[in-house]
Structures are given as structure tokens and as C-alpha cells.
KOLNUGU-219801 format. One line per 3 residues: number of its first residue (from 1); their letters; for each residue x, y, z of C-alpha. Coordinates in steps of 0.02 Angstrom, whole numbers, plus 32768, in hexadecimal, padded with zeros to 4 digits. Example, Ala and Ser with C-alpha at 12.3 -4.5 7.8 and 13.67 -1.06 7.14 Angstrom:
BEGIN
1 = AS = 8267 7F1F 8186 ~ 82AC 7FCB 8165
***
This chain:
BEGIN
1 = MTT = 7FFB 8000 7FFF ~ 8040 80AA 7FCE ~ 8028 8140 8049
4 = ITI = 8041 81F1 802C ~ 80AA 8265 8092 ~ 8064 82F6 80E3
7 = PLP = 80F8 8367 80E7 ~ 8128 83D7 8173 ~ 8152 848C 815F
10 = PAR = 8214 84A4 812B ~ 8239 84FF 81CE ~ 81E1 8479 823B
13 = ERI = 8233 83F3 81DB ~ 82DF 8446 81FF ~ 82AC 844C 82BF
16 = VLW = 8277 839B 82C7 ~ 830F 835A 827D ~ 8382 83BB 82E7
19 = LLA = 8322 8377 8380 ~ 833A 82CC 8341 ~ 83F0 82F6 8333
22 = LTQ = 83F3 8335 83E1 ~ 83A3 8292 8422 ~ 8423 8236 83BE
25 = FTV = 84A6 829D 8401 ~ 8485 826B 84B8 ~ 8484 81B4 847F
28 = IMD = 8526 81CC 8427 ~ 8579 8227 84B5 ~ 853E 81A7 8532
31 = FMV = 8595 8122 84BF ~ 8631 8184 8491 ~ 8661 81CC 8536
34 = MMP = 8684 8124 8579 ~ 871E 810E 8507 ~ 8777 81B3 8532
37 = LAP = 8756 8192 85E3 ~ 87AA 80E1 85DD ~ 8854 811E 862B
40 = QLM = 8805 816E 86C0 ~ 8786 80D1 86D1 ~ 881F 8063 86C8
43 = RAF = 887A 80C0 8755 ~ 87CF 80DE 87BC ~ 87A6 802C 87BD
46 = SIE = 8848 7FCE 87A0 ~ 8814 7F7C 86FB ~ 886D 7F4B 8650
49 = PAA = 883C 7F90 85A7 ~ 87DC 7EE9 858B ~ 8767 7F1A 861D
52 = VSG = 873B 7FC3 85D9 ~ 8710 7F6F 8534 ~ 86A5 7EF7 8591
55 = AVS = 863C 7F8B 85D6 ~ 8635 7FD0 851C ~ 85FC 7F20 84E4
58 = AYA = 8576 7F0F 8575 ~ 8526 7FB2 852C ~ 8530 7F78 847A
61 = WCA = 84F6 7ECB 8497 ~ 845C 7F02 84F9 ~ 8443 7F87 8476
64 = GLS = 8439 7EFE 83F6 ~ 83C6 7E9B 8458 ~ 8350 7F2D 8475
67 = GLL = 8356 7F59 83BD ~ 8325 7EA2 8391 ~ 829A 7EA8 840B
70 = ASM = 825F 7F52 83D1 ~ 824F 7F16 8330 ~ 81B0 7EA9 8365
73 = YID = 815E 7F4A 83A7 ~ 81A0 7FE5 8360 ~ 811F 7FEC 82D4
76 = RFD = 8092 7FD8 834D ~ 80A8 8082 8394 ~ 80A3 8136 8371
79 = RKR = 8150 816B 8356 ~ 8153 81FD 83C5 ~ 810B 81A3 8452
82 = LLL = 8183 811A 8447 ~ 821C 8193 8433 ~ 81E8 81F3 84C9
85 = SMF = 81C8 814E 8533 ~ 827A 8106 8507 ~ 82CA 81B2 8517
88 = ALF = 8288 81B3 85D2 ~ 82CC 810E 85F5 ~ 8374 813E 85AE
91 = TLS = 837E 81D7 861D ~ 836A 8169 86B2 ~ 83F0 80EC 867C
94 = NLA = 8466 817A 8675 ~ 843B 81AE 8726 ~ 8462 80FB 8759
97 = CAL = 8508 8101 86FB ~ 853D 81A1 8764 ~ 84FF 8150 8808
100 = APN = 8563 80A4 87EC ~ 85D3 808B 8888 ~ 863F 8005 8834
103 = FHL = 8674 7FC6 8780 ~ 85F6 7F3B 8792 ~ 855F 7FA0 87AA
106 = LVL = 85A5 801D 8727 ~ 85A3 7F8B 86A7 ~ 84EC 7F5F 86D2
109 = SRA = 84BF 8017 86C1 ~ 850F 8015 8619 ~ 84AC 7F7D 85EC
112 = FAG = 8415 7FE4 861E ~ 844D 8073 85B6 ~ 845B 7FF2 8523
115 = LTG = 83AF 7FAB 853C ~ 8369 805E 8537 ~ 83CF 80BB 84BD
118 = GVL = 83E9 802B 8444 ~ 832D 804B 8413 ~ 8332 810D 83EC
121 = ASI = 83AA 8104 835A ~ 8332 808D 82F1 ~ 829F 80FF 832E
124 = IMA = 82ED 819C 82EA ~ 8321 8155 8241 ~ 8267 8110 8230
127 = IIG = 822E 81C2 824F ~ 82A3 81F4 81D3 ~ 825D 8177 815B
130 = DLI = 81B1 81A4 8178 ~ 81C8 8266 8168 ~ 824E 8282 80E0
133 = PPD = 823C 8248 802A ~ 82C4 81D4 7FEE ~ 8318 825C 7F79
136 = RRG = 833E 82C8 8025 ~ 835B 823C 80A2 ~ 8417 8254 8090
139 = AAT = 8418 8304 80B6 ~ 8399 82E6 8148 ~ 8415 8251 818D
142 = GIV = 849E 82CE 8181 ~ 8449 8346 81EE ~ 841E 82BD 8271
145 = MTS = 84CA 8273 825D ~ 8514 831C 8292 ~ 84ED 82DA 8341
148 = FSL = 8589 8271 832E ~ 85EB 831D 8315 ~ 858E 8374 8396
151 = AAV = 85BD 82E4 840F ~ 8676 82F5 83E9 ~ 867B 83B4 83E0
154 = AGV = 8613 83DA 847F ~ 85E3 8340 84D5 ~ 867A 82CD 84E8
157 = PTG = 86F3 8353 84FF ~ 868E 83A6 8587 ~ 866A 82FF 85D2
160 = VML = 8721 82D0 85DA ~ 8757 8382 8628 ~ 86C8 8368 86AD
163 = AAH = 8709 82C3 86D2 ~ 87BC 82FA 86E7 ~ 8786 8377 8760
166 = FGW = 86EF 8335 87B6 ~ 86F9 8275 879F ~ 86CD 81F6 871B
169 = ASP = 860C 8208 8746 ~ 85FA 82B5 8721 ~ 85DB 8297 8660
172 = FYL = 8546 822B 8685 ~ 84FC 82AD 86FD ~ 8508 8329 865D
175 = LVV = 84B6 82B4 85F1 ~ 8423 82AC 866B ~ 840A 836B 8664
178 = FSL = 8420 836E 85AC ~ 83A2 82E8 858C ~ 831E 832C 85FB
181 = LIW = 8326 83D4 859A ~ 8325 837E 84E3 ~ 8296 8309 8527
184 = FAA = 821E 839E 8550 ~ 8249 83EA 84A3 ~ 8222 8351 8440
187 = WRV = 8183 8339 84A3 ~ 8151 83F4 846B ~ 8186 83F2 83B1
190 = LPS = 818C 8336 837B ~ 80EF 8319 830F ~ 8088 827A 832D
193 = LNG = 80BB 81EF 82AD ~ 803E 8169 8295 ~ 8025 814B 81D9
196 = HLT = 8077 80A6 81EC ~ 7FE4 8070 825C ~ 7F63 8061 81D0
199 = RRV = 7F73 7FAC 81D7 ~ 7F7B 7F63 828B ~ 7FDC 7EC3 828D
202 = PLS = 7F8F 7E48 82FF ~ 8012 7E0D 838D ~ 8007 7D5C 834A
205 = EVL = 8055 7D9D 82AD ~ 80E5 7E00 8302 ~ 816E 7D78 830E
208 = PNL = 8149 7D25 826D ~ 815F 7DCF 8217 ~ 8204 7DF0 8272
211 = IGL = 823F 7D48 8238 ~ 820E 7D77 818D ~ 8277 7E13 8199
214 = YRV = 8305 7D9D 8196 ~ 82CA 7D34 8106 ~ 82E1 7DCA 8089
217 = RGH = 837B 7DB4 8036 ~ 838D 7E76 8020 ~ 8371 7E8E 80DA
220 = LKA = 83FE 7E0D 810B ~ 847C 7E65 8088 ~ 844F 7F0E 80E1
223 = FLL = 8463 7EB7 8195 ~ 850E 7E7E 8164 ~ 8550 7F1B 812D
226 = SGV = 8513 7F78 81C8 ~ 8561 7F00 823A ~ 860A 7EF2 81DE
229 = NML = 8611 7FB4 81D8 ~ 85F1 7FC7 8290 ~ 8666 7F3A 82C1
232 = TGM = 86F4 7F8B 824F ~ 86EA 802D 82B6 ~ 86E2 7FDD 835D
235 = LVI = 8785 7F78 833D ~ 87D2 801F 834C ~ 8769 80AC 83A1
238 = PFI = 8761 8072 8460 ~ 881B 805C 8474 ~ 884B 810D 8425
241 = SPV = 885E 8162 84DA ~ 88B2 80DC 8533 ~ 8930 80C9 84AB
244 = LVE = 8945 8181 8491 ~ 896B 8190 855A ~ 89C5 80F4 8570
247 = NIG = 8A2B 80E5 84D2 ~ 8A3F 81A1 8482 ~ 8A42 81F5 8536
250 = VQP = 89A9 8264 8528 ~ 895C 829A 85CE ~ 88A2 8265 85EE
253 = AEI = 886F 831B 85E7 ~ 88C7 833E 8549 ~ 8853 82C5 84F6
256 = TFV = 87CE 8346 84F0 ~ 8833 83A1 8470 ~ 884A 830F 8405
259 = YLA = 8790 82DE 83FE ~ 8768 83A3 83F2 ~ 87C7 83AD 8359
262 = GGV = 877D 830C 830A ~ 86D4 8348 8337 ~ 86DC 83FA 82F2
265 = ATL = 870E 83A3 8244 ~ 8680 8337 823D ~ 860E 83BF 8274
268 = FSA = 8632 8409 81C9 ~ 863F 8362 8168 ~ 85A6 8313 819E
271 = RRI = 8526 8376 8139 ~ 8597 8383 80A2 ~ 85AB 82CF 809C
274 = GKW = 84EC 82B3 80AB ~ 84C7 8330 801E ~ 8552 82E0 7FB6
277 = SDR = 8500 823B 7FD3 ~ 8457 827D 7F91 ~ 84AC 82BE 7EF7
280 = VGA = 8522 8236 7EC8 ~ 84DB 8195 7F23 ~ 84E8 8146 7FC1
283 = QRV = 8543 80B4 7F7A ~ 85C5 8114 7F28 ~ 85E9 8190 7FB9
286 = YRY = 85F6 8103 8034 ~ 8677 80AA 7FC5 ~ 86E1 8150 7FBE
289 = IAL = 86E0 8172 8078 ~ 86F2 80BE 80AE ~ 878F 80AB 8035
292 = FSI = 87DD 8147 8081 ~ 87B9 8116 812A ~ 8836 808D 8125
295 = LPI = 88C4 810F 8121 ~ 8899 815B 81C8 ~ 8868 80B1 8217
298 = MFM = 8913 8070 81ED ~ 8976 8114 8230 ~ 8910 8108 82CF
301 = THM = 892B 805A 82F3 ~ 89E7 806C 82C7 ~ 8A0A 811B 8311
304 = PAI = 8ABD 813E 8343 ~ 8AE6 81AF 83D3 ~ 8AB9 8260 838F
307 = PLV = 8A8C 8301 83DF ~ 89E6 832B 841A ~ 89CC 83B1 8393
310 = AVI = 89EA 832C 8308 ~ 896F 82C1 835A ~ 88E6 834A 8359
313 = LFF = 890D 837A 82B3 ~ 88F8 82BE 8273 ~ 885E 828F 82DB
316 = PFF = 87E2 82FC 826C ~ 8812 8289 81CF ~ 87EB 81F1 8246
319 = MMA = 8742 822C 8282 ~ 8708 8277 81D5 ~ 8725 81CD 818C
322 = LSG = 86E6 815C 8210 ~ 8646 81C3 822A ~ 8633 81F6 817C
325 = RNI = 8622 814A 812E ~ 8580 8126 81A9 ~ 851C 81B4 8152
328 = PMQ = 850D 8169 80A9 ~ 84F5 80BC 80F0 ~ 8469 80F8 8163
331 = ALM = 8414 814C 80D5 ~ 8420 80C6 8072 ~ 83CA 8052 80F6
334 = TTV = 8331 80B8 80F4 ~ 8316 8082 8040 ~ 8328 7FC5 8058
337 = PEQ = 8280 7F95 80AC ~ 81C7 7FCB 8078 ~ 817B 804C 80E2
340 = AKR = 810D 7FE1 8142 ~ 81A3 7F7A 817E ~ 8219 8010 8197
343 = GAF = 8215 8023 8254 ~ 8234 7F62 826F ~ 82BC 7F55 81E6
346 = LSS = 8315 7FEE 8232 ~ 8303 7FAE 82E0 ~ 8349 7F05 82A7
349 = NSA = 83D1 7F65 8249 ~ 83FC 7FCC 82E6 ~ 83FC 7F2B 8352
352 = IQQ = 8480 7EE0 82C9 ~ 84E7 7F82 82DA ~ 84ED 7F6A 8394
355 = VGS = 8522 7EB2 838B ~ 85A7 7EE7 830D ~ 85E4 7F6C 8389
358 = GVG = 85EA 7EED 8418 ~ 8642 7E6D 83BB ~ 86C8 7EF2 837E
361 = ALL = 86E2 7F32 8424 ~ 86F0 7E90 8477 ~ 8766 7E47 83F2
364 = GGL = 87C8 7EE6 83E9 ~ 87E3 7EDC 84AB ~ 8812 7E25 84A4
367 = MLH = 889B 7E49 842C ~ 88E4 7EC7 84A0 ~ 894F 7EC2 852E
370 = TDA = 89C2 7F23 859E ~ 8A7D 7F02 85A7 ~ 8AF9 7F11 862E
373 = AGH = 8B17 7FCA 8609 ~ 8A57 7FF7 8616 ~ 8A54 7FFF 8554
376 = IVG = 89B5 7FC0 84F7 ~ 89E9 7F3A 8472 ~ 8987 7EE9 83F6
379 = YGL = 892A 7F83 83A7 ~ 8982 7F6F 82FE ~ 892C 7ECC 82CF
382 = NGW = 8889 7F25 8300 ~ 88A7 7F98 8274 ~ 88DC 7F18 81F1
385 = IAA = 8830 7EBB 821E ~ 87CE 7F5C 820A ~ 8823 7F88 8167
388 = GLT = 87F4 7ED9 811F ~ 8742 7EEB 815B ~ 8733 7F94 8107
391 = VFS = 8765 7F48 805F ~ 86E1 7ECB 8072 ~ 8661 7F4B 80A3
394 = VWW = 8693 7FAC 8003 ~ 8669 7F1D 7F94 ~ 85CF 7EE1 7FEC
397 = IGQ = 856D 7F7E 7FE8 ~ 854C 7F61 7F36 ~ 84E6 7ECD 7F66
400 = VGA = 8487 7F3A 7FE3 ~ 846F 7FCE 7F64 ~ 8424 7F4D 7EE1
403 = AAK = 83A3 7F19 7F70 ~ 8377 7FD0 7F96 ~ 8341 7FEE 7EE0
406 = AAP = 82D2 7F5A 7EE0 ~ 826E 7F9E 7F79 ~ 81C9 7FF9 7F65
409 = VTQ = 81C9 80B3 7F90 ~ 8144 80EC 800B ~ 8136 8167 8087
412 = AKV = 80CE 8182 812E ~ 8046 81F6 815C ~ 8066 827C 81DD
415 = A = 7FDF 8296 8263
***
């Protein structure tokens, strides 16, 4: 069944997209801030890098599980109501992280954060798919993906600086305050989105429909791309701060400037990459950026002892490449399923991405160890594996592009 979009006025559409970006900002900051906090957590709780990657994996595994479960119900509710409900629970999870008295409870709190935050990304992408026509989804995705840049520019550096002066829990208190402000703004501004509810699927059909998602070859091809893409990044990203501190000699407080430089660069690149994706094609842009990303991945994982200024000058290239390839990929994902199954598909896709993140962080941590001098060893192997998987994804996206062209184009009604 084909439905017709009732478009929002341009000004309100921009406000909605930026609100979605701010919502995503809190989720990304919550996930990202654990990584530069790794040196402080290692010292505060006397743990190894593998333990920190375990906390990252706990979030990712639980986010994947919640995303998989959400695919069974995400298309049964108004998008706005579901977003607000999950965002409220996500805010509570950050409060639990801030109040955790030991590392074991912190890991459990991170699992709670994964269970709640893992659903939000798929809801956000479903809203974009419902509101924005296919020929403008790249630009819209670029705006929402600016949340990565905002997290890197404002969120993570601020969190690291607060942690350096007031303790590792302070970034999570900051997230609670941000989330509350954004929640109230979203409650006032977001439209009700229930056009996908024109046909209520009986509960008895939910599980068979979910299984049916995994029987579509085009869906499976897209899921594999998402999982491999995220696994590639997480073999490298969670260990950047510990390696910079222990191997390069960067001070924990100086990590702020490294992430700030990378975030500023992506703040300018995200929307441009989104528009480039609309103009040239998501598949082609992904290939260009992914191939380029191999260079900063290899340098990051084989970095010699260089001055802090050189690290700061290099990091924008790493951030633009790793975050930039996600923009055309996410835009392409919204075109793979038919509209009636978009929420379930994107929720399942988000689950696959989180599983890929968890596997990447877990495997990456297992391949690292600390030598007698306190240096982290084995990071170079992570880089070689990430480069190989990137080459595979560049080839495989052609299979996903073919599946996207075969999908029917539909839009949802806005209430």
C-alpha cells in the first residue's frame, strides 16, 4: 500500500531534525565518553584495557538485544510516544551510571543504558524515513549524524574535562541534565507519527513477521554490511585514549583537545557528506570514504611517539573518515525495506550494529595486553584486521545497493 507524505513546513522540519540530532547526541556522548574515560577508569578501579572494553561490550550487547526486541513492537506505536518513553528510561540509566559505587555496578548500569539507548537510534532513523522523501534523506541523515560531531566537539571534551577535575561520574550527571532539557523540547515540538499504524498487525503475527525480516535476502545483505562496518570501527576506537596515554605520553586532560579537534572537523564534514551522498549516490560515497579511512586507521594503530600537536592535527582525518562513512550507509539503509516494515527493519539493523560494536570492542580488547613498561601491545593487529574488513565492506555495499533499488518507495502520513 502506498501512502502520501503530509510534509512539515521547512522551518519545522529543520527544528525536528535538529531535535533528533540532539537526542542522538546524548546517546552518542553516553557511548563515546566511556572511551576517553578509560585511563581514569583503569586507575580508579585498577582494571586492564580489556575490562574497559568489556564495559563497552556490555552496552553494545544489551543495545543489540533491545534493538532486536524493539523490532517486534516498534511499528505498533506512535513514533513520538515511543521515542519519549525510551528517552526517559535512557536518562534514568545515566543517573544509575553516575551513582555506581564500583566497577561491577557500573557495568550493570552500562547494560541498562544499552537496553534503553539502543532503541533510540532505530526510532530516530524510522522517523527520518517516515518524514523525509528518499531524495533528501542523505541531507537529513547528515543533519542527524551531526550529533556525532556535537558529541565529539562539545560533549566528550566537556565530559573529559569535568572528569579530570570532579571525578569520572561527572559526565553522566551532565548527560542527565542535557537529556531532561532535550526531552521537554521534543515533547513540545515533535509531531505525532502514526501513519504506519493504518494496519494493526495482530500479536500472533509479530514473531513470524520478525523472522520474515531475516528471510529477505536484501535485508540480510544490509545487516551484514552494518555489522561489519561497526565491528571495523570498534576494533580501533575504544582503545584510542588508553594508547595515547600509555604509549604516546598524552595526559588524560589533554585528550580533550584531541577529541575537540576531531569533532570540529566532523561538524563541518557531516552535512556536506550527506549532501554529497544525495547528489552522487550513497553507495559510491561510502566506497570513497571507506577506502580513504584505511589510511587513518593504519596510522592510528601504528602511531609512533609524536608530539601532542601532531596528534591533534591528525585526529580530524580519522574522525571525518570513520564517522563520514556511516552517513551514506545509514541513508542507504532507509531505502532497503518497504515503509510498513521500516521501523522493524531499522530496529533490527540497529541491533546488528550494536552486536557488531560489541564484538569489535570485545575482540579488540582480547588482542591487547600491557607489557612490563606499561605500554599497550597488539594495537597494530587490530588495525590490519579493520583494514581488511573495510575492503570487504567496500565490495559488499554493491550487494546492498542492488537490494535497495528493488525495494518499493513509500512514505508515511504525519498526524
